[in-house]
N, C-alpha and C positions, 0 to 999 in steps of 0.2 A: 504494500500500500504506500508506496512511496510516490511522491509527487515528482513529476518530471521537471527538471530545472529548465528554464528557457534556454533555448539554443543560443549560444554566445554569438553564433553567426547571424542570427536574425536581429535586425535593428528595428526598434519601434520608432515610428514617425509620428510627429504631432500634426494633427489636422488643423491647419491655420485658415481655413475658409469660414466665412460667416454665412450662416443660413439667413438669407434676406426674405424668404417667402413669407414669414409671419409679418414682417415689416411692410411688405407690399400689400398684404391683405388688409392690414389696419389702415394704410393710406388710402386704399380704394374705398373702404367703408366710409372714412372721413370725407373723401371727395364727394361721394354720393350724398351724404348728409348735408354738406354745404351747398351742393347744387340744388337740392330740394328746398332748403330753408332760405337761401339767398333771395329769391323773388318775394317771399313772404315778409322779409325785413324792410322792403321799400314801402313806406307808408306815405300817404299824402292826404290832403284835404279834399273833400268831395266838392268840386266846383263844376257846374255845367257851363262850358265855354260857348260863346257865340261862334257861328261859322262865317268865314269870309272867303273871298276868291284869291286872296294874296298867298304867295308861296312862302313868305317868311324870310328871315335874315339869319345869318350864321354868326356866332360870336366865338372868339378864341378863349376868352376867360369865362369863369363860372359866373353866370348872370345872377343879379340880386332880384328876387321875385317877391312882390308884395301881393298877397292873396286877399281878395274881398269875397266873403261868402254871401249867400243870399240874405242872411239876417243882418247884414252890414257889419259883421265882425271883420277886422283887418288883422292879418297875420303876416309876420316876416319869419318864414320857416315854420316852426312850431310855436313861436312866441306871439301871443295876442297883444296888439298895440292899441291903445286908446287914441281916438282921432285927435284929441286935444294935445297929446304928447308926441304925435307922429313927426312933426317937423324937427323937434329937438332930438328925438331918437335917431332919425335918419341923418341928421347933421353929424352926430357923434359917430355913427357907423361909417359914413362916407368920408370922414376925415382921413382914415387910414387906407381906404380902398384905392387901388390903382384904376380900376374900371369904374367910371362914374355913370354907368348906365343902370337904369332901373326898369323893370318890366312889371306891369300890372296884370294880374290874372283874376278878372272879375267874373262872377257868376252872371249869366245872361239875364237873370231876373232882378239884378240890382239896377235901380234907376240911374239914368245918365247924370242927374244932378249930384248924386252922392259920389259917383266916380269923379266928376268934375271937382268936387270939394276936395277929395283926396289928392287929385292931381295938383290943385292949388297949394295944399300943404307940402307936397313933394317939392314943388317949385320954390316955395318959401324956405325950404331947407337948402337951396342952392343946387338942386339937381335938375338939369334941364334936358337931359337925354332920357326921355320916358317912352317906353313902348308898351303896346297892348298885346297880350297873348290871346290868340284865337285858334280855332281848328279849321282846316280847309273844308270847303263844301264837298259833299259826297261825289258830285259829278266832275270834279276838277282833277 
């Protein structure tokens, strides 16, 4: 019952390869999770835009968008702004911005007078490049 001693002629080699299969499996699962959840992360405010025949303009910088909802609430991103404080807030925001353009995304049910008031507040803040965001007509 003796144990055979390892043959001195045989040399043991060390396996120096890393098994990457589990790593690839985990990465693929994470990729699928992010691909499914990324579209759900984009949130916005529900605004029904008017339709126009214009094709639009392109900008190289990230535009500053002011959203006016149908109940006359004004938002800059996710932040609600009061109409009385709009000029001072915009002046503070645009002091440091390189791009001095502002776009208004107003719901089609907001009356023209209120949009004109907001545009007056924007102009009193020193911002004169104002655009309106619309959607193209279906037949265009």
